[in-house]
C-alpha positions, 0 to 999 in steps of 0.5 A, a space after each residue: 500499499 502506497 501513501 499518496 502525497 496530498 499537494 495541499 499539505 505540501 507548503 511551497 518552499 520556494 518563490 520561483 513561481 512567484 518571481 517567474 514573471 517579473 525577473 529582469 537581468 542585472 545587465 539591463 539594470 546596470 546598462 539603463 541605469 549607465 544610461 540614466 547617468 550619461 543623460 543627467 550629466 549631458 543635461 547638467 553640462 548643458 543647463 549649468 552654463 545656461 543658468 550661469 549666463 542667465 545670473 550674469 545678464 540679470 546681475 549686469 541689467 540690474 546694475 546698469 538700470 540703477 540710478 546713481 548720483 556721483 
């Protein structure tokens, strides 16, 4: 006489079944983060000179429009 194992009695010990659809390879994460860093550095390199130029122009404009009496 063989004993049949009821599948509901055995608890699921591994979580491979729940992770099956959500697996993302590590190389994809590293590649996307590297591309994100490059895009961020490019944006900073583009925007910093523009912000500096705007501040400089604002300072020059404020100095040129003030009324000075010598």
